[in-house]
PAMITOR-768894 format. One record per residue (C-alpha): residue number from 1; residue in one letter; x, y, z. Coordinates in steps of 0.25 Angstrom, whole numbers, plus 5000, padded with zeros to 4 digits. Each point is the difference from the previous one (the first is absolute). Layout:
// PAMITOR-768894
<num: NUM residuo: A px: X py: Y pz: Z>
...
// end
This chain:
// PAMITOR-768894
<num: 1 residuo: M px: 4883 py: 5175 pz: 5106>
<num: 2 residuo: S px: 4995 py: 4999 pz: 5014>
<num: 3 residuo: N px: 4996 py: 4985 pz: 4998>
<num: 4 residuo: S px: 5014 py: 4996 pz: 4995>
<num: 5 residuo: P px: 5006 py: 4996 pz: 5014>
<num: 6 residuo: D px: 4988 py: 4992 pz: 5003>
<num: 7 residuo: K px: 5001 py: 4993 pz: 4987>
<num: 8 residuo: E px: 5014 py: 4998 pz: 5002>
<num: 9 residuo: K px: 4997 py: 4993 pz: 5014>
<num: 10 residuo: T px: 4989 py: 4992 pz: 4993>
<num: 11 residuo: K px: 5010 py: 4995 pz: 4989>
<num: 12 residuo: K px: 5011 py: 4996 pz: 5011>
<num: 13 residuo: F px: 4990 py: 4992 pz: 5008>
<num: 14 residuo: E px: 4995 py: 4993 pz: 4987>
<num: 15 residuo: D px: 5014 py: 4997 pz: 4997>
<num: 16 residuo: L px: 5002 py: 4994 pz: 5014>
<num: 17 residuo: L px: 4988 py: 4992 pz: 4998>
<num: 18 residuo: I px: 5004 py: 4995 pz: 4987>
<num: 19 residuo: V px: 5014 py: 4996 pz: 5006>
<num: 20 residuo: L px: 4993 py: 4993 pz: 5011>
<num: 21 residuo: V px: 4991 py: 4992 pz: 4991>
<num: 22 residuo: K px: 5011 py: 4997 pz: 4990>
<num: 23 residuo: Y px: 5010 py: 4994 pz: 5011>
<num: 24 residuo: R px: 4989 py: 4995 pz: 5009>
<num: 25 residuo: R px: 5005 py: 4986 pz: 4999>
<num: 26 residuo: T px: 5014 py: 5004 pz: 5004>
<num: 27 residuo: I px: 4996 py: 5009 pz: 5012>
<num: 28 residuo: F px: 4990 py: 4989 pz: 5005>
<num: 29 residuo: I px: 5011 py: 4989 pz: 4999>
<num: 30 residuo: N px: 5010 py: 5008 pz: 5007>
<num: 31 residuo: V px: 4991 py: 5005 pz: 5011>
<num: 32 residuo: L px: 4994 py: 4985 pz: 5002>
<num: 33 residuo: I px: 5014 py: 4994 pz: 5001>
<num: 34 residuo: I px: 5005 py: 5010 pz: 5010>
<num: 35 residuo: T px: 4988 py: 5000 pz: 5008>
<num: 36 residuo: I px: 5000 py: 4985 pz: 5001>
<num: 37 residuo: A px: 5015 py: 5000 pz: 5004>
<num: 38 residuo: S px: 4997 py: 5010 pz: 5011>
<num: 39 residuo: V px: 4989 py: 4991 pz: 5005>
<num: 40 residuo: I px: 5009 py: 4988 pz: 5000>
<num: 41 residuo: I px: 5011 py: 5008 pz: 5007>
<num: 42 residuo: S px: 4991 py: 5006 pz: 5010>
<num: 43 residuo: L px: 4995 py: 4986 pz: 5004>
<num: 44 residuo: L px: 5014 py: 4995 pz: 5001>
<num: 45 residuo: I px: 5004 py: 5011 pz: 5010>
<num: 46 residuo: P px: 4998 py: 4994 pz: 5014>
<num: 47 residuo: N px: 4990 py: 5007 pz: 5009>
<num: 48 residuo: K px: 5006 py: 5008 pz: 5011>
<num: 49 residuo: Y px: 4993 py: 5004 pz: 5014>
<num: 50 residuo: T px: 5003 py: 5012 pz: 5009>
<num: 51 residuo: A px: 4999 py: 4999 pz: 5015>
<num: 52 residuo: T px: 5001 py: 5012 pz: 5009>
<num: 53 residuo: S px: 5003 py: 5003 pz: 5014>
<num: 54 residuo: S px: 4999 py: 5013 pz: 5008>
<num: 55 residuo: F px: 5006 py: 5005 pz: 5013>
<num: 56 residuo: I px: 5002 py: 5013 pz: 5008>
<num: 57 residuo: S px: 5010 py: 5004 pz: 5011>
<num: 58 residuo: P px: 4995 py: 5001 pz: 5014>
<num: 59 residuo: K px: 4996 py: 5014 pz: 5004>
<num: 60 residuo: K px: 5009 py: 5000 pz: 5012>
<num: 61 residuo: K px: 5014 py: 4994 pz: 5000>
<num: 62 residuo: G px: 5007 py: 4997 pz: 5013>
<num: 63 residuo: G px: 5015 py: 5004 pz: 5001>
<num: 64 residuo: V px: 5011 py: 5004 pz: 5009>
<num: 65 residuo: F px: 4993 py: 5014 pz: 5002>
<num: 66 residuo: G px: 4986 py: 4995 pz: 5001>
<num: 67 residuo: D px: 4990 py: 5006 pz: 5011>
<num: 68 residuo: I px: 5003 py: 4990 pz: 5011>
<num: 69 residuo: A px: 4997 py: 5002 pz: 5015>
<num: 70 residuo: G px: 5011 py: 5007 pz: 5007>
<num: 71 residuo: F px: 5006 py: 5007 pz: 4989>
<num: 72 residuo: S px: 5004 py: 5015 pz: 5002>
<num: 73 residuo: S px: 4993 py: 5011 pz: 4993>
<num: 74 residuo: T px: 5012 py: 5002 pz: 4991>
<num: 75 residuo: I px: 4999 py: 4986 pz: 4995>
<num: 76 residuo: K px: 4986 py: 5002 pz: 4997>
<num: 77 residuo: D px: 5003 py: 5013 pz: 4992>
<num: 78 residuo: L px: 5011 py: 4993 pz: 4992>
<num: 79 residuo: S px: 4990 py: 4989 pz: 4997>
<num: 80 residuo: K px: 4990 py: 5009 pz: 4995>
<num: 81 residuo: T px: 5010 py: 5008 pz: 4992>
<num: 82 residuo: L px: 5005 py: 4987 pz: 4993>
<num: 83 residuo: G px: 4986 py: 4995 pz: 4998>
<num: 84 residuo: G px: 4996 py: 5012 pz: 4993>
<num: 85 residuo: R px: 5012 py: 4999 pz: 4990>
<num: 86 residuo: L px: 5000 py: 4985 pz: 4998>
<num: 87 residuo: G px: 4987 py: 4994 pz: 5005>
<num: 88 residuo: T px: 4991 py: 5003 pz: 4987>
<num: 89 residuo: V px: 4994 py: 4988 pz: 4993>
<num: 90 residuo: T px: 5006 py: 5005 pz: 4987>
<num: 91 residuo: D px: 5014 py: 4998 pz: 5005>
<num: 92 residuo: E px: 4997 py: 4987 pz: 5006>
<num: 93 residuo: A px: 4994 py: 4995 pz: 4987>
<num: 94 residuo: Y px: 5012 py: 5005 pz: 4992>
<num: 95 residuo: N px: 5009 py: 4992 pz: 5009>
<num: 96 residuo: Y px: 4992 py: 4987 pz: 4998>
<num: 97 residuo: L px: 5001 py: 5003 pz: 4985>
<num: 98 residuo: V px: 5015 py: 5000 pz: 5001>
<num: 99 residuo: I px: 5000 py: 4987 pz: 5007>
<num: 100 residuo: L px: 4990 py: 4994 pz: 4989>
<num: 101 residuo: Q px: 5008 py: 5004 pz: 4989>
<num: 102 residuo: S px: 5014 py: 4996 pz: 5006>
<num: 103 residuo: R px: 5008 py: 4989 pz: 4994>
<num: 104 residuo: T px: 4999 py: 4992 pz: 5013>
<num: 105 residuo: A px: 4985 py: 4999 pz: 4999>
<num: 106 residuo: S px: 5001 py: 4995 pz: 4986>
<num: 107 residuo: E px: 5010 py: 4990 pz: 5003>
<num: 108 residuo: N px: 4992 py: 4995 pz: 5012>
<num: 109 residuo: V px: 4987 py: 4998 pz: 4991>
<num: 110 residuo: I px: 5008 py: 4994 pz: 4989>
<num: 111 residuo: K px: 5006 py: 4989 pz: 5009>
<num: 112 residuo: K px: 4987 py: 4997 pz: 5007>
<num: 113 residuo: F px: 4992 py: 4998 pz: 4988>
<num: 114 residuo: N px: 5011 py: 4994 pz: 4991>
<num: 115 residuo: L px: 4997 py: 5011 pz: 4989>
<num: 116 residuo: R px: 5012 py: 4997 pz: 4991>
<num: 117 residuo: E px: 4993 py: 4987 pz: 4997>
<num: 118 residuo: V px: 4986 py: 5006 pz: 5000>
<num: 119 residuo: Y px: 5005 py: 5010 pz: 4990>
<num: 120 residuo: E px: 5008 py: 4990 pz: 4992>
<num: 121 residuo: I px: 5013 py: 5008 pz: 5001>
<num: 122 residuo: D px: 5012 py: 4991 pz: 4998>
<num: 123 residuo: E px: 5011 py: 4998 pz: 5011>
<num: 124 residuo: D px: 5010 py: 5006 pz: 4991>
<num: 125 residuo: K px: 4992 py: 5013 pz: 4998>
<num: 126 residuo: P px: 5004 py: 5011 pz: 5010>
<num: 127 residuo: Y px: 4992 py: 5002 pz: 5013>
<num: 128 residuo: E px: 4996 py: 5014 pz: 4996>
<num: 129 residuo: D px: 4991 py: 4994 pz: 4989>
<num: 130 residuo: V px: 4992 py: 4993 pz: 5011>
<num: 131 residuo: I px: 4999 py: 5013 pz: 5008>
<num: 132 residuo: K px: 4996 py: 5008 pz: 4987>
<num: 133 residuo: E px: 4989 py: 4989 pz: 4997>
<num: 134 residuo: L px: 4995 py: 5001 pz: 5014>
<num: 135 residuo: E px: 5000 py: 5015 pz: 5000>
<num: 136 residuo: S px: 4991 py: 5000 pz: 4987>
<num: 137 residuo: N px: 4990 py: 4991 pz: 5008>
<num: 138 residuo: V px: 4999 py: 5009 pz: 5012>
<num: 139 residuo: D px: 4995 py: 5014 pz: 5003>
<num: 140 residuo: F px: 5000 py: 5008 pz: 5013>
<num: 141 residuo: N px: 4991 py: 5012 pz: 5001>
<num: 142 residuo: I px: 4998 py: 5010 pz: 5011>
<num: 143 residuo: E px: 4986 py: 5004 pz: 5000>
<num: 144 residuo: D px: 4995 py: 5014 pz: 5004>
<num: 145 residuo: E px: 4995 py: 4995 pz: 5013>
<num: 146 residuo: G px: 5014 py: 4996 pz: 5004>
<num: 147 residuo: N px: 4999 py: 4985 pz: 4999>
<num: 148 residuo: I px: 5009 py: 4991 pz: 4991>
<num: 149 residuo: V px: 4994 py: 4991 pz: 4990>
<num: 150 residuo: I px: 5008 py: 4988 pz: 4995>
<num: 151 residuo: S px: 4996 py: 4994 pz: 4987>
<num: 152 residuo: V px: 5006 py: 4987 pz: 4995>
<num: 153 residuo: T px: 4997 py: 4993 pz: 4986>
<num: 154 residuo: D px: 5003 py: 4986 pz: 4998>
<num: 155 residuo: E px: 4994 py: 4988 pz: 4991>
<num: 156 residuo: V px: 4996 py: 4993 pz: 5013>
<num: 157 residuo: P px: 4989 py: 5007 pz: 5008>
<num: 158 residuo: K px: 5005 py: 4994 pz: 5014>
<num: 159 residuo: R px: 5014 py: 5003 pz: 4998>
<num: 160 residuo: A px: 4997 py: 5015 pz: 4996>
<num: 161 residuo: A px: 4992 py: 5001 pz: 5013>
<num: 162 residuo: E px: 5011 py: 4993 pz: 5008>
<num: 163 residuo: M px: 5011 py: 5009 pz: 4994>
<num: 164 residuo: A px: 4992 py: 5013 pz: 5003>
<num: 165 residuo: N px: 4998 py: 4996 pz: 5015>
<num: 166 residuo: Y px: 5015 py: 4996 pz: 5001>
<num: 167 residuo: Y px: 5004 py: 5014 pz: 4996>
<num: 168 residuo: V px: 4992 py: 5005 pz: 5012>
<num: 169 residuo: Q px: 5008 py: 4990 pz: 5009>
<num: 170 residuo: I px: 5013 py: 5005 pz: 4994>
<num: 171 residuo: V px: 4996 py: 5014 pz: 5003>
<num: 172 residuo: N px: 4997 py: 4996 pz: 5015>
<num: 173 residuo: E px: 5013 py: 4992 pz: 5001>
<num: 174 residuo: M px: 5010 py: 5010 pz: 4994>
<num: 175 residuo: S px: 4993 py: 5012 pz: 5008>
<num: 176 residuo: V px: 5001 py: 4992 pz: 5013>
<num: 177 residuo: E px: 5015 py: 4997 pz: 4997>
<num: 178 residuo: L px: 5003 py: 5014 pz: 4996>
<num: 179 residuo: G px: 4993 py: 5005 pz: 5012>
<num: 180 residuo: V px: 5007 py: 4991 pz: 5009>
<num: 181 residuo: T px: 5013 py: 5005 pz: 4994>
<num: 182 residuo: E px: 4997 py: 5014 pz: 5002>
<num: 183 residuo: S px: 4995 py: 4997 pz: 5015>
<num: 184 residuo: R px: 5013 py: 4993 pz: 5002>
<num: 185 residuo: N px: 5008 py: 5012 pz: 4995>
<num: 186 residuo: N px: 4992 py: 5009 pz: 5009>
<num: 187 residuo: R px: 5002 py: 4991 pz: 5012>
<num: 188 residuo: E px: 5015 py: 4998 pz: 4998>
<num: 189 residuo: F px: 5001 py: 5016 pz: 4999>
<num: 190 residuo: I px: 4992 py: 5002 pz: 5012>
<num: 191 residuo: E px: 5006 py: 4989 pz: 5008>
<num: 192 residuo: K px: 5014 py: 5006 pz: 4999>
<num: 193 residuo: R px: 4995 py: 5013 pz: 5006>
<num: 194 residuo: F px: 4992 py: 4993 pz: 5011>
<num: 195 residuo: I px: 5013 py: 4992 pz: 5004>
<num: 196 residuo: Q px: 5008 py: 5013 pz: 4999>
<num: 197 residuo: A px: 4990 py: 5008 pz: 5009>
<num: 198 residuo: Q px: 5000 py: 4988 pz: 5011>
<num: 199 residuo: T px: 5015 py: 5001 pz: 5000>
<num: 200 residuo: D px: 5000 py: 5015 pz: 5001>
<num: 201 residuo: I px: 4991 py: 5000 pz: 5012>
<num: 202 residuo: A px: 5008 py: 4989 pz: 5007>
<num: 203 residuo: N px: 5013 py: 5009 pz: 4998>
<num: 204 residuo: I px: 4993 py: 5012 pz: 5005>
<num: 205 residuo: E px: 4995 py: 4993 pz: 5012>
<num: 206 residuo: D px: 5014 py: 4996 pz: 5004>
<num: 207 residuo: S px: 5005 py: 5014 pz: 4997>
<num: 208 residuo: L px: 4989 py: 5006 pz: 5009>
<num: 209 residuo: E px: 5004 py: 4990 pz: 5011>
<num: 210 residuo: N px: 5015 py: 5003 pz: 4999>
<num: 211 residuo: F px: 4997 py: 5015 pz: 5000>
<num: 212 residuo: S px: 4991 py: 5000 pz: 5012>
<num: 213 residuo: R px: 5010 py: 4992 pz: 5008>
<num: 214 residuo: K px: 5012 py: 5010 pz: 4996>
<num: 215 residuo: Y px: 4993 py: 5013 pz: 5002>
<num: 216 residuo: N px: 4988 py: 4997 pz: 5009>
<num: 217 residuo: V px: 4990 py: 5007 pz: 4991>
<num: 218 residuo: M px: 4986 py: 4996 pz: 5002>
<num: 219 residuo: A px: 4991 py: 5012 pz: 4995>
<num: 220 residuo: L px: 5001 py: 5014 pz: 4994>
<num: 221 residuo: E px: 4991 py: 5012 pz: 5001>
<num: 222 residuo: E px: 4986 py: 4998 pz: 4994>
<num: 223 residuo: Q px: 5003 py: 5009 pz: 4989>
<num: 224 residuo: M px: 5011 py: 4991 pz: 4995>
<num: 225 residuo: K px: 4991 py: 4988 pz: 5002>
<num: 226 residuo: A px: 4990 py: 5007 pz: 4991>
<num: 227 residuo: A px: 5011 py: 5003 pz: 4990>
<num: 228 residuo: I px: 5005 py: 4986 pz: 5000>
<num: 229 residuo: E px: 4986 py: 4995 pz: 4997>
<num: 230 residuo: V px: 4998 py: 5010 pz: 4989>
<num: 231 residuo: A px: 5013 py: 4997 pz: 4994>
<num: 232 residuo: A px: 4998 py: 4985 pz: 5001>
<num: 233 residuo: K px: 4986 py: 5002 pz: 4993>
<num: 234 residuo: L px: 5006 py: 5009 pz: 4989>
<num: 235 residuo: K px: 5012 py: 4990 pz: 4998>
<num: 236 residuo: A px: 4990 py: 4988 pz: 5000>
<num: 237 residuo: E px: 4992 py: 5007 pz: 4989>
<num: 238 residuo: L px: 5012 py: 5003 pz: 4992>
<num: 239 residuo: E px: 5004 py: 4985 pz: 5000>
<num: 240 residuo: I px: 4986 py: 4996 pz: 4997>
<num: 241 residuo: A px: 5000 py: 5010 pz: 4989>
<num: 242 residuo: K px: 5013 py: 4995 pz: 4994>
<num: 243 residuo: L px: 4995 py: 4986 pz: 5001>
<num: 244 residuo: E px: 4988 py: 5004 pz: 4992>
<num: 245 residuo: Q px: 5009 py: 5007 pz: 4990>
<num: 246 residuo: T px: 5008 py: 4988 pz: 4998>
<num: 247 residuo: I px: 4988 py: 4991 pz: 4998>
<num: 248 residuo: L px: 4994 py: 5010 pz: 4990>
<num: 249 residuo: I px: 5013 py: 5001 pz: 4992>
<num: 250 residuo: R px: 5000 py: 4985 pz: 4999>
<num: 251 residuo: N px: 4986 py: 5000 pz: 4995>
<num: 252 residuo: Y px: 4999 py: 5013 pz: 4991>
<num: 253 residuo: G px: 5014 py: 5005 pz: 4997>
<num: 254 residuo: E px: 5007 py: 5013 pz: 5005>
<num: 255 residuo: D px: 4992 py: 5009 pz: 4990>
<num: 256 residuo: S px: 4986 py: 4996 pz: 5005>
<num: 257 residuo: P px: 4992 py: 5012 pz: 5006>
<num: 258 residuo: I px: 4997 py: 4991 pz: 5012>
<num: 259 residuo: V px: 5015 py: 4998 pz: 5002>
<num: 260 residuo: K px: 5002 py: 5015 pz: 4999>
<num: 261 residuo: D px: 4990 py: 5003 pz: 5011>
<num: 262 residuo: A px: 5006 py: 4990 pz: 5009>
<num: 263 residuo: S px: 5014 py: 5007 pz: 4998>
<num: 264 residuo: L px: 4994 py: 5013 pz: 5003>
<num: 265 residuo: K px: 4994 py: 4994 pz: 5013>
<num: 266 residuo: V px: 5014 py: 4995 pz: 5004>
<num: 267 residuo: S px: 5006 py: 5013 pz: 4997>
<num: 268 residuo: E px: 4990 py: 5008 pz: 5009>
<num: 269 residuo: L px: 5003 py: 4990 pz: 5011>
<num: 270 residuo: N px: 5015 py: 5002 pz: 4999>
<num: 271 residuo: N px: 4998 py: 5015 pz: 5001>
<num: 272 residuo: Q px: 4992 py: 4999 pz: 5013>
<num: 273 residuo: L px: 5010 py: 4991 pz: 5006>
<num: 274 residuo: A px: 5011 py: 5009 pz: 4996>
<num: 275 residuo: N px: 4992 py: 5012 pz: 5007>
<num: 276 residuo: L px: 4998 py: 4992 pz: 5012>
<num: 277 residuo: K px: 5015 py: 4996 pz: 5001>
<num: 278 residuo: F px: 5006 py: 5014 pz: 4997>
<num: 279 residuo: G px: 4990 py: 5010 pz: 5004>
<num: 280 residuo: E px: 4991 py: 5010 pz: 4993>
<num: 281 residuo: D px: 5001 py: 5001 pz: 4985>
<num: 282 residuo: K px: 4995 py: 5014 pz: 4995>
<num: 283 residuo: N px: 4994 py: 4993 pz: 4988>
<num: 284 residuo: L px: 4993 py: 4989 pz: 5008>
<num: 285 residuo: K px: 4989 py: 5004 pz: 5009>
<num: 286 residuo: S px: 4996 py: 4988 pz: 5009>
<num: 287 residuo: S px: 4996 py: 4997 pz: 5014>
<num: 288 residuo: L px: 5013 py: 4992 pz: 5001>
<num: 289 residuo: N px: 5007 py: 5013 pz: 5003>
<num: 290 residuo: L px: 4993 py: 4999 pz: 5013>
<num: 291 residuo: F px: 5010 py: 4990 pz: 5005>
<num: 292 residuo: V px: 5014 py: 5002 pz: 5004>
<num: 293 residuo: P px: 5009 py: 4996 pz: 4989>
<num: 294 residuo: F px: 5008 py: 4987 pz: 5002>
<num: 295 residuo: E px: 5014 py: 5006 pz: 4998>
<num: 296 residuo: K px: 4998 py: 5009 pz: 5012>
<num: 297 residuo: V px: 4997 py: 4989 pz: 5009>
<num: 298 residuo: P px: 5012 py: 4996 pz: 5009>
<num: 299 residuo: E px: 5009 py: 4989 pz: 4994>
<num: 300 residuo: T px: 4994 py: 4989 pz: 5010>
<num: 301 residuo: G px: 4986 py: 5004 pz: 4997>
<num: 302 residuo: V px: 5002 py: 5000 pz: 4985>
<num: 303 residuo: M px: 5005 py: 4986 pz: 5001>
<num: 304 residuo: Y px: 4988 py: 4996 pz: 5008>
<num: 305 residuo: V px: 4991 py: 5007 pz: 4991>
<num: 306 residuo: R px: 5006 py: 4993 pz: 4988>
<num: 307 residuo: L px: 4999 py: 4986 pz: 5006>
<num: 308 residuo: M px: 4986 py: 5002 pz: 5004>
<num: 309 residuo: R px: 4996 py: 5006 pz: 4987>
<num: 310 residuo: D px: 5006 py: 4988 pz: 4992>
<num: 311 residuo: Y px: 4993 py: 4990 pz: 5010>
<num: 312 residuo: E px: 4987 py: 5007 pz: 4997>
<num: 313 residuo: I px: 5002 py: 5000 pz: 4985>
<num: 314 residuo: Q px: 5004 py: 4986 pz: 4999>
<num: 315 residuo: N px: 4988 py: 4996 pz: 5009>
<num: 316 residuo: K px: 4990 py: 5008 pz: 4990>
<num: 317 residuo: L px: 5007 py: 4994 pz: 4988>
<num: 318 residuo: L px: 4998 py: 4986 pz: 5006>
<num: 319 residuo: E px: 4986 py: 5003 pz: 5002>
<num: 320 residuo: F px: 4998 py: 5004 pz: 4986>
<num: 321 residuo: I px: 5008 py: 4989 pz: 4993>
<num: 322 residuo: Y px: 4995 py: 4988 pz: 5008>
<num: 323 residuo: P px: 4986 py: 5000 pz: 4994>
<num: 324 residuo: I px: 5005 py: 5001 pz: 4986>
<num: 325 residuo: Y px: 5010 py: 4989 pz: 5002>
<num: 326 residuo: E px: 4989 py: 4991 pz: 5006>
<num: 327 residuo: Q px: 4991 py: 5003 pz: 4988>
<num: 328 residuo: A px: 5011 py: 4998 pz: 4990>
<num: 329 residuo: R px: 5002 py: 4986 pz: 5006>
<num: 330 residuo: I px: 4985 py: 4997 pz: 4998>
<num: 331 residuo: E px: 5000 py: 5005 pz: 4986>
<num: 332 residuo: E px: 5012 py: 4992 pz: 4996>
<num: 333 residuo: Q px: 4992 py: 4987 pz: 5004>
<num: 334 residuo: K px: 4988 py: 5004 pz: 4992>
<num: 335 residuo: D px: 4996 py: 4991 pz: 4989>
<num: 336 residuo: M px: 4985 py: 5003 pz: 4998>
<num: 337 residuo: P px: 4995 py: 5003 pz: 4986>
<num: 338 residuo: V px: 5001 py: 5014 pz: 4996>
<num: 339 residuo: V px: 4989 py: 5000 pz: 4989>
<num: 340 residuo: L px: 4985 py: 4998 pz: 5000>
<num: 341 residuo: V px: 4994 py: 4992 pz: 4989>
<num: 342 residuo: V px: 4988 py: 5006 pz: 4994>
<num: 343 residuo: D px: 4997 py: 4990 pz: 4989>
<num: 344 residuo: E px: 5007 py: 4986 pz: 5000>
<num: 345 residuo: A px: 5002 py: 4995 pz: 4986>
<num: 346 residuo: I px: 4991 py: 4989 pz: 4995>
<num: 347 residuo: S px: 5000 py: 4991 pz: 4988>
<num: 348 residuo: P px: 4994 py: 5008 pz: 4988>
<num: 349 residuo: Q px: 4989 py: 4993 pz: 4992>
<num: 350 residuo: K px: 5000 py: 5009 pz: 4988>
<num: 351 residuo: K px: 5012 py: 5001 pz: 4991>
<num: 352 residuo: S px: 5007 py: 5014 pz: 4999>
<num: 353 residuo: S px: 5006 py: 4997 pz: 4986>
<num: 354 residuo: P px: 5001 py: 4998 pz: 4989>
<num: 355 residuo: K px: 4989 py: 5009 pz: 4994>
<num: 356 residuo: R px: 4996 py: 4990 pz: 4988>
<num: 357 residuo: T px: 4989 py: 5009 pz: 4995>
<num: 358 residuo: L px: 5009 py: 5012 pz: 4999>
<num: 359 residuo: I px: 5011 py: 4992 pz: 4994>
<num: 360 residuo: V px: 4991 py: 4995 pz: 4989>
<num: 361 residuo: I px: 4993 py: 5014 pz: 4998>
<num: 362 residuo: G px: 5013 py: 5007 pz: 4999>
<num: 363 residuo: A px: 5006 py: 4989 pz: 4990>
<num: 364 residuo: F px: 4987 py: 5002 pz: 4991>
<num: 365 residuo: L px: 5001 py: 5015 pz: 5000>
<num: 366 residuo: I px: 5015 py: 5000 pz: 4998>
<num: 367 residuo: S px: 4999 py: 4990 pz: 4989>
<num: 368 residuo: F px: 4989 py: 5007 pz: 4993>
<num: 369 residuo: F px: 5007 py: 5014 pz: 4999>
<num: 370 residuo: F px: 5013 py: 4994 pz: 4996>
<num: 371 residuo: S px: 4993 py: 4992 pz: 4989>
<num: 372 residuo: L px: 4993 py: 5012 pz: 4996>
<num: 373 residuo: G px: 5013 py: 5008 pz: 4999>
<num: 374 residuo: Y px: 5006 py: 4989 pz: 4992>
<num: 375 residuo: V px: 4990 py: 5000 pz: 4990>
<num: 376 residuo: L px: 4999 py: 5015 pz: 4999>
<num: 377 residuo: I px: 5015 py: 5001 pz: 4997>
<num: 378 residuo: K px: 4999 py: 4988 pz: 4990>
<num: 379 residuo: E px: 4989 py: 5007 pz: 4993>
<num: 380 residuo: S px: 5007 py: 5013 pz: 5000>
<num: 381 residuo: Y px: 5013 py: 4994 pz: 4994>
<num: 382 residuo: R px: 4992 py: 4993 pz: 4990>
<num: 383 residuo: T px: 4994 py: 5013 pz: 4996>
<num: 384 residuo: V px: 5013 py: 5007 pz: 4999>
<num: 385 residuo: Q px: 5006 py: 4988 pz: 4991>
<num: 386 residuo: S px: 4988 py: 5002 pz: 4990>
<num: 387 residuo: D px: 5005 py: 5015 pz: 4998>
<num: 388 residuo: D px: 5013 py: 4998 pz: 4993>
<num: 389 residuo: E px: 5004 py: 5015 pz: 5002>
<num: 390 residuo: R px: 4998 py: 5000 pz: 5015>
<num: 391 residuo: F px: 5006 py: 4986 pz: 5002>
<num: 392 residuo: K px: 5013 py: 5005 pz: 4992>
<num: 393 residuo: K px: 5001 py: 5012 pz: 5009>
<num: 394 residuo: I px: 4999 py: 4992 pz: 5013>
<num: 395 residuo: K px: 5009 py: 4990 pz: 4995>
<num: 396 residuo: E px: 5011 py: 5010 pz: 4996>
<num: 397 residuo: G px: 4998 py: 5008 pz: 5013>
<num: 398 residuo: I px: 4999 py: 4989 pz: 5010>
<num: 399 residuo: L px: 5002 py: 4986 pz: 4995>
<num: 400 residuo: D px: 5013 py: 5003 pz: 4992>
<num: 401 residuo: P px: 5007 py: 5007 pz: 5011>
<num: 402 residuo: L px: 4997 py: 4989 pz: 5010>
<num: 403 residuo: K px: 5006 py: 4990 pz: 4991>
<num: 404 residuo: S px: 5013 py: 5008 pz: 4997>
<num: 405 residuo: S px: 5001 py: 5002 pz: 5015>
<num: 406 residuo: F px: 4999 py: 4985 pz: 5003>
<num: 407 residuo: R px: 5010 py: 4997 pz: 4989>
<num: 408 residuo: S px: 5010 py: 5010 pz: 5006>
<num: 409 residuo: K px: 4999 py: 4994 pz: 5014>
<num: 410 residuo: K px: 5001 py: 4986 pz: 4995>
<num: 411 residuo: S px: 5013 py: 5003 pz: 4991>
<num: 412 residuo: S px: 5006 py: 5007 pz: 5012>
<num: 413 residuo: K px: 4999 py: 4988 pz: 5009>
// end
């Protein structure tokens, strides 16, 4: 009894061999025909070549808030903060990937290399068909090291290399254009504030001159002078903080942690100014309480203090804004390349497709197993037909219901 499973397996194997021998001619002819057909088809498929280019973004990128000579420590801190958030290679790589995958980039490549004609797509076909065909022949990958690899496949090796290099050129051109647009927006925003500061200083200077002539006021006590300087410094810091806050909101949105920190700084400076103006606040311990509150100064002195304070504020703001304004003007004129080419694409000498050997081997195996399945089903059916009783049951259980179902559908139509 223990040998019965082995005998059963041996019998099944022998039956399989018998079927293979019996239908060897059919299997051989099917496999031969399909294999020869696959050889012919693989030879008719044109060779394609893949060219690759690779580039990275610069380690340091200049900008309105770059570390230039003459910048204040506040700007340096802001530049570091922005650099820590946005200056990573990964962020730059993904920005370049967006440009490469854009419709604008695809249209530029299609027009330059006349790809509608190359891909043999009729003029009456939609333009999207050409874009889809191009996208199926290009591939953009961000490597672990941070560089972007552009792979272009084409029937002509030279054209594949030229297309890969042209994609790098597109990244440079669009990045420069977008960078100039951003710099222009920054310059226009800062220029308005710069002009406003100049106008405010001129107005305050006129007011001071009129005030001096009217009241014959030239100086106050040293304590008040110190208070003016402190107030001017605080107010200047407040305006600078507000400017930083506005710039950060424009770049990150109001919900960013950086913006919230800037808002806390603005609130703290407002509290200190309020303490200096109205006197000691029990909830605020500060050295500002050493000064005489401005509201207690005689009216004439208050007017003088306010004029001098505003004058100092506008001067400090002008000192702060002018370097940024000049740098923004420089950034707006920049048109230098923004990516560094690691590997320029060259015409490939080895084809990348088709894999003719794999096509033939795959066709051979598929045809063999399909032919084997066919002859096994055929032999099983013939065996069932020889057994009248089994064939009758199958006919009554499967074939007859199928025929009646087919007839009912046909009659309903």
